[in-house]
LUMMI-928237 format. One line per 4 residues: number of its first residue (from 0); for each residue x, y negated, z of N, C-alpha, C, CB. Coordinates in pm, whole numbers, plus 50000, padded with zeros to 5 digits. Glycine has a CB too. Layout:
<recs>
NUM) X/Y/Z/X/Y/Z/X/Y/Z/X/Y/Z; ...
</recs>
This chain:
<recs>
0) 34969/19447/88697/34927/19465/88543/34805/19539/88526/35035/19540/88460; 34726/19509/88429/34584/19582/88420/34607/19705/88369/34475/19513/88330; 34506/19790/88401/34514/19913/88357/34370/20007/88351/34617/19969/88443; 34333/20092/88267/34239/20141/88253/34227/20253/88359/34231/20167/88128
4) 34096/20282/88437/34086/20357/88527/34021/20497/88464/34013/20287/88633; 34069/20617/88491/34032/20731/88435/33977/20817/88548/34143/20791/88360; 33862/20863/88525/33801/20960/88654/33757/21092/88556/33636/20876/88758; 33746/21191/88655/33686/21328/88611/33541/21316/88610/33728/21450/88706
8) 33466/21403/88536/33331/21402/88534/33262/21363/88384/33293/21305/88643; 33323/21366/88296/33272/21324/88173/33268/21177/88148/33148/21374/88160; 33371/21107/88169/33378/20962/88162/33337/20913/88004/33536/20914/88208; 33272/20822/87978/33239/20767/87841/33363/20677/87816/33090/20682/87834
12) 33368/20682/87680/33482/20595/87609/33410/20514/87507/33605/20687/87533; 33420/20385/87507/33367/20291/87444/33459/20206/87369/33297/20227/87525; 33409/20123/87268/33498/20030/87201/33581/19951/87298/33420/19938/87115; 33495/19868/87384/33558/19781/87475/33677/19846/87562/33451/19728/87563
16) 33665/19972/87582/33781/20031/87650/33895/20039/87581/33758/20151/87693; 33872/20079/87444/33993/20078/87345/34049/19938/87336/33952/20128/87195; 33961/19842/87336/34000/19707/87307/34096/19657/87435/33862/19612/87286; 34035/19705/87564/34100/19662/87686/34250/19730/87685/34007/19707/87818
20) 34247/19868/87643/34392/19930/87650/34489/19838/87534/34383/20117/87604; 34443/19811/87456/34520/19747/87350/34569/19603/87392/34433/19739/87220; 34481/19549/87468/34499/19416/87535/34609/19435/87640/34361/19362/87602; 34600/19541/87717/34687/19559/87828/34840/19580/87767/34634/19688/87917
24) 34856/19647/87658/34964/19680/87607/35028/19559/87529/34939/19792/87531; 34957/19490/87474/35020/19379/87367/35049/19248/87451/34904/19338/87231; 34955/19198/87547/34962/19076/87623/35095/19047/87677/34869/19078/87730; 35154/19139/87762/35284/19107/87831/35401/19098/87724/35318/19222/87942
28) 35381/19192/87615/35494/19166/87526/35484/19052/87438/35516/19276/87446; 35365/18994/87417/35352/18865/87343/35387/18760/87419/35222/18838/87294; 35355/18756/87571/35409/18650/87644/35574/18664/87660/35334/18647/87782; 35648/18783/87647/35776/18767/87648/35831/18715/87525/35831/18879/87681
32) 35806/18772/87392/35849/18729/87274/35838/18586/87243/35790/18796/87186; 35712/18529/87307/35695/18383/87283/35806/18313/87345/35562/18328/87338; 35876/18348/87457/35983/18272/87507/36123/18326/87438/35983/18282/87668; 36134/18440/87394/36265/18466/87336/36277/18415/87198/36294/18610/87337
36) 36150/18395/87131/36155/18349/86997/36176/18452/86901/36252/18254/86981; 36220/18440/86776/36244/18526/86661/36384/18615/86723/36272/18424/86505; 36375/18732/86712/36504/18817/86765/36494/18972/86735/36522/18800/86933; 36591/19037/86725/36603/19188/86716/36591/19230/86850/36737/19242/86653
40) 36475/19312/86857/36446/19385/87020/36539/19500/87021/36269/19454/87053; 36570/19567/86910/36659/19681/86929/36670/19747/86787/36603/19784/87043; 36778/19831/86766/36798/19881/86633/36841/19792/86539/36690/19936/86585; 36797/19809/86411/36820/19722/86296/36978/19693/86279/36736/19585/86315
44) 37055/19784/86324/37199/19755/86309/37240/19787/86166/37285/19839/86412; 37323/19685/86105/37358/19707/85951/37503/19752/85956/37342/19563/85851; 37545/19857/85901/37690/19913/85890/37713/19928/85748/37715/20056/85967; 37846/19927/85727/37898/19933/85582/37983/20051/85560/37980/19806/85545
48) 37982/20125/85468/38053/20253/85429/38131/20202/85321/37960/20380/85387; 38266/20180/85344/38365/20161/85278/38374/20246/85176/38461/20161/85345; 38369/20396/85191/38409/20495/85082/38303/20495/84959/38417/20647/85147; 38169/20471/85019/38071/20469/84920/38020/20329/84867/37962/20542/84971
52) 38066/20212/84940/38021/20082/84936/37871/20069/84945/38069/20021/84817; 37814/20139/85037/37682/20145/85071/37648/20088/85209/37641/20279/85061; 37548/19999/85226/37504/19952/85359/37394/20014/85402/37478/19818/85365; 37407/20054/85537/37280/20145/85608/37235/20038/85710/37330/20311/85696
56) 37118/20067/85757/37051/20010/85868/36959/20115/85925/36975/19883/85828; 36960/20114/86060/36881/20220/86135/36745/20142/86182/36973/20285/86273; 36670/20252/86234/36510/20214/86297/36547/20095/86397/36421/20364/86399; 36439/20029/86421/36437/19937/86513/36309/19842/86511/36556/19867/86498
60) 36297/19725/86585/36190/19661/86598/36253/19497/86613/36104/19728/86724; 36168/19417/86540/36201/19267/86521/36096/19194/86577/36220/19223/86372; 36104/19081/86651/36006/18993/86714/36007/18883/86609/36045/18943/86869; 35891/18848/86553/35899/18740/86433/35759/18677/86455/35921/18811/86261
64) 35777/18537/86497/35656/18450/86498/35541/18509/86604/35595/18441/86341; 35577/18577/86696/35508/18629/86792/35451/18763/86766/35416/18544/86823; 35488/18825/86669/35444/18958/86648/35556/19055/86636/35361/18965/86532; 35536/19174/86663/35672/19293/86658/35651/19363/86539/35680/19417/86790
68) 35749/19378/86457/35759/19434/86319/35843/19562/86340/35829/19328/86209; 35781/19681/86271/35846/19783/86265/35976/19800/86159/35750/19868/86249; 36079/19856/86196/36201/19849/86073/36211/20007/86072/36380/19752/86115; 36225/20064/85947/36254/20205/85924/36392/20208/85850/36135/20279/85837
72) 36471/20286/85896/36605/20305/85836/36606/20320/85690/36670/20420/85893; 36708/20260/85648/36717/20257/85477/36881/20238/85444/36616/20104/85399; 36894/20212/85320/37037/20196/85255/37008/20092/85143/37105/20345/85191; 37099/20024/85103/37122/19937/84993/37263/19962/84917/37115/19794/85046
76) 37267/20000/84797/37367/20069/84716/37462/19949/84701/37310/20138/84571; 37434/19853/84633/37519/19756/84581/37471/19610/84649/37510/19762/84415; 37571/19537/84695/37556/19420/84759/37659/19310/84701/37572/19446/84907; 37626/19212/84636/37705/19121/84579/37770/19022/84713/37610/19041/84464
80) 37900/18991/84683/37948/18914/84785/37873/18781/84809/38083/18891/84759; 37815/18729/84709/37739/18605/84729/37592/18611/84801/37723/18548/84591; 37565/18735/84800/37432/18744/84859/37412/18753/85006/37373/18851/84806; 37298/18733/85049/37264/18734/85190/37152/18836/85238/37223/18597/85225
84) 37173/18882/85354/37077/19003/85405/36953/18914/85461/37156/19115/85540; 36827/18951/85411/36691/18876/85460/36614/18999/85502/36601/18778/85334; 36556/18981/85619/36442/19055/85664/36325/18995/85607/36432/19063/85811; 36253/19089/85537/36106/19042/85477/35997/19090/85544/36079/19084/85336
88) 35910/19016/85602/35792/19063/85705/35664/19074/85629/35765/18954/85832; 35589/19175/85643/35463/19207/85598/35357/19285/85697/35487/19283/85481; 35230/19249/85671/35138/19342/85756/35031/19370/85651/35074/19272/85904; 34986/19484/85681/34905/19557/85587/34779/19638/85669/35005/19660/85505
92) 34674/19616/85625/34552/19690/85674/34553/19814/85595/34413/19609/85657; 34525/19924/85693/34519/20047/85637/34428/20147/85708/34649/20095/85628; 34430/20278/85693/34359/20370/85750/34216/20346/85765/34411/20394/85861; 34161/20345/85635/34016/20324/85589/33929/20423/85638/34002/20323/85440
96) 33833/20391/85688/33726/20499/85734/33582/20452/85718/33745/20538/85888; 33497/20561/85694/33348/20555/85692/33292/20549/85812/33290/20659/85631; 33198/20432/85827/33144/20423/85963/33000/20489/85935/33140/20259/86026; 32926/20510/86074/32797/20578/86075/32698/20492/85989/32744/20599/86225
100) 32705/20383/85991/32606/20300/85912/32632/20284/85760/32603/20161/85972; 32765/20368/85717/32783/20367/85568/32882/20257/85530/32644/20343/85492; 32905/20177/85630/33009/20076/85570/33167/20137/85586/32994/19920/85658; 33245/20085/85533/33392/20108/85503/33493/20010/85591/33416/20082/85341
104) 33574/20044/85663/33646/19945/85733/33800/19993/85745/33576/19920/85875; 33891/19934/85736/34034/19943/85767/34025/19942/85910/34129/19828/85707; 34109/20042/85976/34111/20039/86136/34253/20028/86186/34046/20175/86203; 34356/20003/86098/34477/19975/86147/34551/19875/86063/34549/20094/86162
108) 34625/19791/86150/34706/19700/86098/34854/19718/86105/34673/19591/86152; 34930/19738/86002/35072/19801/86038/35162/19659/86005/35122/19959/85927; 35264/19642/86082/35361/19513/86086/35506/19581/86044/35367/19430/86259; 35561/19550/85925/35661/19636/85869/35770/19517/85838/35604/19731/85728
112) 35893/19551/85856/36018/19443/85815/36110/19540/85735/36112/19365/85964; 36148/19480/85616/36236/19556/85523/36355/19465/85500/36162/19597/85382; 36475/19517/85474/36595/19453/85455/36610/19439/85312/36707/19522/85519; 36662/19312/85284/36670/19296/85143/36825/19219/85121/36531/19201/85085
116) 36882/19242/84995/37001/19170/84978/36959/19077/84840/37140/19280/84961; 36987/18936/84868/36938/18828/84768/37029/18734/84768/36807/18764/84795; 37051/18663/84655/37137/18556/84630/37070/18426/84693/37164/18543/84476; 36951/18419/84682/36867/18306/84728/36781/18349/84811/36799/18236/84633
120) 36705/18268/84901/36589/18278/84995/36469/18333/84921/36554/18139/85058; 36378/18389/84955/36255/18415/84880/36181/18283/84856/36164/18514/84957; 36108/18288/84737/36028/18148/84721/35901/18149/84796/35989/18116/84568; 35841/18260/84847/35736/18265/84932/35735/18393/85041/35616/18264/84843
124) 35633/18404/85115/35614/18514/85213/35702/18485/85337/35652/18657/85147; 35705/18561/85453/35770/18540/85568/35901/18624/85561/35681/18572/85685; 36002/18549/85609/36144/18604/85593/36216/18532/85687/36209/18591/85451; 36360/18589/85727/36454/18533/85798/36579/18593/85779/36422/18530/85923
128) 36699/18506/85755/36821/18562/85729/36887/18657/85848/36907/18448/85696; 36927/18747/85825/36967/18837/85938/37072/18758/86016/37026/18983/85887; 37166/18692/85962/37269/18618/86029/37206/18511/86118/37364/18555/85927; 37067/18462/86108/36998/18363/86192/36935/18432/86304/36893/18284/86116
132) 36925/18571/86302/36825/18646/86403/36929/18713/86503/36714/18772/86322; 36922/18660/86609/36997/18704/86734/36939/18828/86802/36998/18590/86838; 37020/18901/86881/37004/19040/86927/36967/19013/87068/37135/19138/86909; 36847/19058/87102/36832/19067/87253/36906/19141/87333/36722/19106/87286
136) 36941/19084/87442/37034/19157/87533/37187/19153/87502/36993/19298/87534; 37196/19099/87376/37356/19088/87327/37389/18939/87301/37389/19177/87176; 37326/18902/87197/37355/18774/87148/37301/18648/87230/37305/18770/87015; 37189/18671/87307/37143/18567/87390/37231/18576/87521/36986/18580/87417
140) 37304/18654/87557/37408/18646/87663/37511/18561/87627/37465/18773/87695; 37559/18586/87505/37696/18529/87468/37703/18426/87382/37775/18618/87413; 37590/18385/87333/37618/18285/87205/37491/18213/87176/37665/18366/87063; 37493/18076/87155/37379/18000/87157/37326/18014/86991/37415/17840/87215
144) 37192/18000/86972/37113/18001/86831/37131/17855/86769/36937/18038/86851; 37149/17754/86876/37143/17620/86826/37268/17555/86828/37051/17542/86897; 37301/17491/86709/37431/17426/86684/37417/17287/86780/37455/17392/86509; 37542/17237/86833/37545/17128/86914/37666/17042/86892/37535/17171/87047
148) 37652/16929/86942/37779/16844/86915/37777/16739/87057/37764/16747/86743; 37889/16693/87091/37921/16596/87196/38006/16492/87157/37978/16657/87306; 37964/16362/87195/38044/16246/87181/38035/16164/87309/38002/16165/87059; 38157/16133/87375/38144/16072/87486/38282/16122/87583/37995/16107/87541
152) 38274/16057/87701/38398/16087/87803/38382/16230/87839/38399/15992/87948; 38518/16294/87866/38525/16447/87882/38507/16523/87766/38430/16495/87972; 38498/16648/87798/38479/16734/87670/38414/16864/87708/38619/16766/87596; 38343/16914/87591/38247/17052/87623/38342/17166/87622/38120/17086/87502
156) 38323/17233/87745/38389/17360/87762/38306/17469/87706/38420/17386/87906; 38171/17454/87704/38081/17563/87672/37955/17519/87673/38090/17674/87756; 37874/17573/87578/37731/17545/87594/37678/17694/87558/37670/17413/87490; 37594/17734/87670/37520/17876/87651/37383/17869/87675/37571/17986/87744
160) 37305/17908/87562/37156/17906/87569/37112/18022/87659/37089/17920/87423; 37015/17998/87740/36967/18092/87832/36835/18133/87780/36960/18037/87974; 36767/18060/87719/36627/18104/87665/36583/18022/87546/36515/18092/87776; 36476/18028/87503/36418/17936/87394/36406/17793/87442/36277/17984/87348
164) 36395/17762/87586/36391/17631/87638/36495/17600/87729/36272/17607/87699; 36612/17652/87754/36707/17611/87857/36826/17656/87819/36678/17655/87989; 36936/17594/87874/37080/17628/87843/37147/17538/87967/37133/17580/87671; 37288/17593/87964/37384/17536/88042/37493/17472/87954/37439/17638/88134
168) 37505/17338/87985/37618/17267/87948/37737/17261/88047/37576/17138/87918; 37860/17295/87993/37979/17292/88089/38064/17180/88019/38064/17447/88105; 38094/17080/88113/38185/16973/88065/38298/16987/88146/38130/16830/88070; 38433/16913/88104/38542/16905/88188/38584/16762/88188/38650/16998/88147
172) 38628/16713/88302/38669/16595/88335/38811/16586/88337/38615/16560/88449; 38917/16500/88296/39048/16469/88344/39049/16378/88449/39127/16422/88245; 39155/16359/88528/39187/16221/88615/39180/16125/88539/39318/16205/88681; 39195/16107/88412/39215/15984/88342/39077/15937/88316/39300/16000/88211
176) 38993/16012/88295/38850/15990/88269/38784/15921/88374/38780/16113/88247; 38730/15802/88341/38650/15702/88435/38497/15701/88385/38718/15539/88428; 38439/15764/88461/38280/15757/88433/38209/15617/88489/38204/15891/88515; 38144/15559/88422/38046/15424/88458/37969/15457/88587/37922/15387/88329
180) 37980/15372/88685/37874/15398/88785/37750/15369/88749/37892/15334/88898; 37722/15322/88634/37585/15303/88600/37579/15284/88447/37523/15182/88677; 37514/15350/88390/37480/15351/88212/37525/15470/88191/37559/15236/88100; 37516/15499/88033/37556/15631/87976/37683/15647/87930/37480/15666/87876
184) 37734/15760/87939/37885/15769/87875/37913/15872/87777/37988/15794/87980; 37789/15942/87730/37811/16037/87624/37685/16090/87562/37891/16149/87673; 37672/16142/87442/37561/16189/87392/37574/16341/87348/37525/16102/87285; 37480/16411/87381/37487/16565/87370/37387/16592/87286/37472/16649/87500
188) 37394/16649/87145/37297/16661/87059/37285/16823/87036/37327/16573/86931; 37153/16865/87050/37120/16998/86986/37031/17005/86862/37056/17079/87086; 37048/17091/86788/36984/17080/86653/36828/17082/86678/37032/17205/86553; 36769/16977/86629/36617/16986/86617/36559/16977/86739/36567/17109/86555
192) 36633/16956/86848/36571/16944/86988/36547/16805/87030/36658/17008/87092; 36439/16782/87084/36414/16652/87177/36363/16688/87321/36298/16553/87108; 36333/16579/87401/36296/16596/87532/36378/16674/87619/36178/16644/87535; 36516/16663/87595/36609/16740/87700/36605/16674/87824/36761/16750/87658
196) 36632/16745/87937/36643/16693/88061/36732/16790/88157/36503/16669/88112; 36816/16721/88246/36895/16809/88323/36959/16701/88426/37006/16899/88228; 37023/16767/88548/37083/16690/88646/37180/16766/88691/37000/16646/88747; 37316/16700/88726/37413/16734/88812/37449/16646/88913/37513/16763/88749
200) 37447/16710/89050/37487/16626/89157/37629/16648/89220/37389/16640/89257; 37709/16556/89228/37840/16573/89283/37845/16602/89440/37920/16449/89252; 37906/16715/89479/37923/16712/89627/38075/16731/89640/37833/16830/89710; 38106/16606/89692/38271/16586/89701/38277/16463/89808/38355/16538/89531
204) 38345/16524/89913/38368/16431/90050/38434/16315/89977/38477/16504/90188; 38506/16317/89875/38599/16201/89819/38525/16107/89737/38716/16255/89730; 38391/16141/89704/38326/16048/89616/38188/16014/89701/38300/16117/89458; 38134/15908/89646/37998/15844/89690/37907/15943/89614/37975/15670/89644
208) 37796/15942/89666/37668/16039/89606/37657/16006/89464/37508/16010/89680; 37681/16091/89371/37691/16064/89231/37595/16163/89169/37839/16078/89176; 37504/16117/89073/37436/16214/88973/37465/16187/88826/37282/16210/88990; 37465/16310/88766/37473/16297/88613/37344/16347/88560/37597/16379/88547
212) 37269/16274/88494/37166/16309/88418/37167/16319/88280/37082/16239/88445; 37089/16418/88228/37080/16432/88090/36927/16405/88054/37133/16577/88044; 36898/16281/87967/36772/16254/87932/36769/16238/87783/36723/16140/88005; 36711/16327/87714/36696/16331/87580/36815/16307/87504/36603/16246/87545
216) 36940/16368/87559/37056/16366/87491/37155/16263/87555/37026/16337/87350; 37114/16189/87622/37200/16085/87665/37250/16110/87803/37133/15956/87659; 37402/16129/87861/37435/16162/87965/37448/16030/88046/37542/16244/87952; 37402/16017/88160/37419/15897/88223/37478/15920/88376/37280/15823/88221
220) 37550/15847/88418/37607/15841/88551/37539/15740/88645/37752/15809/88539; 37492/15773/88784/37455/15706/88862/37526/15730/88985/37337/15715/88861; 37606/15634/89049/37648/15650/89181/37615/15545/89279/37781/15667/89179; 37557/15603/89392/37497/15507/89493/37641/15460/89595/37356/15599/89593
224) 37643/15336/89586/37757/15288/89656/37697/15235/89801/37836/15169/89564; 37810/15224/89893/37774/15156/90032/37744/15012/90003/37898/15164/90147; 37664/14955/90096/37618/14821/90084/37725/14726/90100/37515/14793/90177; 37759/14639/89983/37841/14525/90002/37967/14581/89922/37866/14482/90167
228) 37961/14715/89858/38063/14771/89796/38056/14786/89632/38078/14895/89861; 38118/14761/89541/38071/14746/89410/38207/14786/89333/38008/14590/89379; 38187/14872/89213/38283/14919/89128/38234/14946/89002/38342/15024/89177; 38305/14927/88899/38257/14961/88773/38229/15107/88722/38343/14908/88693
232) 38352/15168/88763/38373/15295/88714/38399/15390/88838/38490/15294/88611; 38385/15523/88829/38405/15634/88934/38524/15722/88855/38247/15733/88970; 38639/15720/88918/38750/15813/88888/38769/15932/88962/38863/15751/88898; 38822/16028/88895/38816/16189/88960/38973/16198/88990/38753/16337/88833
236) 38978/16247/89115/39108/16278/89162/39192/16403/89080/39087/16312/89311; 39123/16487/89033/39169/16602/88969/39079/16644/88867/39191/16705/89060; 39123/16753/88784/39050/16808/88677/38928/16845/88751/39121/16927/88598; 38798/16832/88678/38671/16858/88722/38586/16925/88640/38615/16755/88753
240) 38523/17041/88669/38427/17101/88581/38292/17088/88637/38460/17243/88555; 38188/17051/88556/38045/17053/88597/37962/17144/88494/37986/16898/88602; 37875/17204/88550/37774/17263/88483/37636/17224/88484/37777/17371/88514; 37556/17167/88393/37444/17109/88398/37321/17213/88339/37463/16977/88323
244) 37228/17240/88414/37116/17323/88352/37021/17245/88281/37042/17401/88451; 37008/17264/88157/36920/17174/88062/36800/17246/88021/36996/17131/87930; 36697/17159/88025/36558/17224/87961/36520/17137/87858/36427/17239/88066; 36437/17199/87763/36392/17114/87647/36252/17174/87590/36512/17114/87526
248) 36182/17096/87499/36065/17155/87443/36109/17187/87301/35934/17060/87452; 36090/17339/87288/36135/17377/87133/36019/17402/87046/36226/17513/87124; 36037/17329/86930/35940/17369/86821/36033/17358/86688/35798/17264/86815; 35985/17436/86594/36070/17447/86469/36090/17312/86423/36006/17534/86355
252) 35974/17236/86418/35989/17091/86350/36028/16974/86456/35840/17048/86278; 36091/17009/86556/36147/16904/86668/36247/16815/86589/36232/16984/86804; 36252/16720/86626/36349/16596/86548/36293/16517/86456/36465/16646/86467; 36146/16543/86425/36087/16463/86321/36029/16338/86385/35980/16544/86243
256) 36022/16330/86522/35979/16224/86581/36087/16144/86655/35878/16262/86660; 36038/16030/86716/36127/15940/86771/36227/16015/86882/36041/15824/86833; 36340/15978/86906/36419/16050/86984/36590/16041/86948/36360/16190/86971; 36655/16072/87026/36807/16048/87033/36854/16144/86935/36878/16072/87182
260) 36793/16255/86906/36838/16377/86827/36784/16362/86692/36789/16514/86890; 36740/16256/86620/36686/16247/86494/36730/16158/86415/36570/16233/86496; 36854/16094/86452/36912/15975/86377/36830/15828/86400/36908/16015/86215; 36742/15835/86524/36668/15715/86535/36779/15600/86577/36544/15733/86645
264) 36747/15493/86566/36831/15383/86602/36915/15387/86729/36752/15275/86610; 36823/15428/86815/36897/15448/86959/36997/15538/86970/36810/15491/87061; 37020/15643/86853/37110/15755/86890/37240/15700/86825/37061/15910/86832; 37237/15575/86756/37367/15520/86739/37400/15577/86568/37482/15584/86875
268) 37287/15641/86508/37302/15679/86370/37395/15795/86372/37354/15562/86280; 37400/15877/86460/37467/15996/86473/37378/16105/86390/37487/16031/86630; 37446/16204/86306/37388/16291/86243/37365/16416/86315/37451/16306/86138; 37226/16469/86301/37201/16562/86387/37255/16698/86339/37064/16562/86412
272) 37333/16791/86424/37393/16901/86386/37312/17001/86319/37449/16951/86488; 37332/17084/86214/37232/17170/86155/37210/17280/86233/37266/17212/86026; 37057/17323/86222/37031/17438/86306/37086/17573/86228/36867/17445/86338; 37156/17634/86339/37227/17762/86269/37255/17865/86370/37370/17726/86196
276) 37315/17951/86360/37357/18069/86469/37481/18115/86440/37264/18196/86474; 37563/18118/86548/37688/18147/86538/37724/18281/86624/37762/18026/86577; 37763/18388/86560/37768/18516/86630/37902/18519/86710/37756/18639/86527; 37988/18417/86682/38121/18427/86749/38133/18375/86894/38219/18351/86667
280) 38012/18330/86925/38015/18290/87081/38042/18156/87100/38120/18364/87163; 38004/18051/87017/38008/17896/87027/38001/17846/86905/38127/17837/87092; 37889/17736/86899/37887/17659/86783/37903/17515/86805/37771/17684/86714; 37950/17453/86703/37990/17308/86703/37946/17260/86566/38151/17283/86728
284) 37900/17147/86549/37874/17089/86422/37983/17077/86322/37825/16968/86441; 38122/17087/86373/38218/17116/86262/38290/17231/86235/38303/17039/86264; 38242/17322/86328/38309/17472/86296/38209/17586/86299/38424/17513/86407; 38119/17585/86185/38027/17687/86175/38101/17809/86114/37905/17642/86094
288) 38076/17951/86184/38133/18049/86133/38003/18165/86170/38293/18069/86197; 37971/18237/86060/37854/18331/86083/37884/18486/86021/37716/18264/86007; 37965/18561/86055/37986/18680/85989/37871/18761/85983/38087/18749/86045; 37846/18842/85882/37746/18926/85875/37769/19049/85976/37733/18966/85733
292) 37659/19076/86038/37653/19180/86154/37666/19327/86087/37503/19165/86244; 37785/19401/86117/37782/19534/86076/37892/19543/85978/37648/19577/86021; 37955/19414/85916/38076/19416/85806/38183/19454/85859/38112/19291/85741
</recs>
C-alpha cells in the first residue's frame, strides 16, 4: 500500500503531498465498496422504544454509489405504520477559505446520510430504503440481496450471495429425478441479472463423467458416455446435493437486453422475480418478507 515518507530536517509539505495522502486513504476503500455495492458499513442501527414510541438510530457509515456517507445519531418521534424508512444522501461543500491571491474556495466536501420516515419514496435526490440496504458482515453472510426463482428438475435448497458478482446455488435431487444426458433441465432466475455462468462436475464412481452448467440461467446436463453406449437420462441412486458457484455481471439496469432473465422468448415467457432484499435469510419470487431492522 502506498504511504507518504516522512523525514526529519524540515521536510516541505506541498499540495501534491496532501493529494497523495487523500488518494492513499480513499482508493483502497473505493475498490472494496465497488464490489460490495450499497451497504451499511457499521452502526446505523434503528431501535424502537415501546414506552415512548420513539425510533432511535446510532452513528455509522453507509456506502452508497461508490462513496461513504457519515450518519449522525438521531431520533424520529412519530412513525406511521404505512411509512417506510429511507436513507437520504447529500454532499455539501463547506469550510470556505480566502486564498493568498484573494480568491475564496470551499476546501471540504461533506457526505451525510439522514434517516427519514416517509409514506412514499422521495420524488428526487439520492435515497434508498433501509429494508433494501444490507449490513456488511451480517446480511451479506446470511441472506441474498437478489430475489430468485427456480423451475425445473430437483429443488433449490439455498441460494447465498457471496458478493456483488457471485453466489452459491445449492440444489437437491431425489432418486426419482432423471437428468437428461444432453440438454437443459431447469431455469434459475436472478432479479435483473444476465450473463450468469457456473459449473458443477460429478465425482461419483457410479456415474459417467457428468457436468452441470449454468449458462445465463439455463441449467444444462452433459454426460460423457462410453463409446457405443447411449441413454437419454441419468438417474441418481440416492438423494444428492450439489452446490454451484455462479458468477454474473451486475448492473442496476441488467435485464433490459436480450437474455433469459428479461422475459425474452427463449426464457419461455417467465416473469423476472422482482429485485428486493429479504432479511430472513432466503428469498423467492413467491415469498417476500422484509421486516424493518430494529423493530
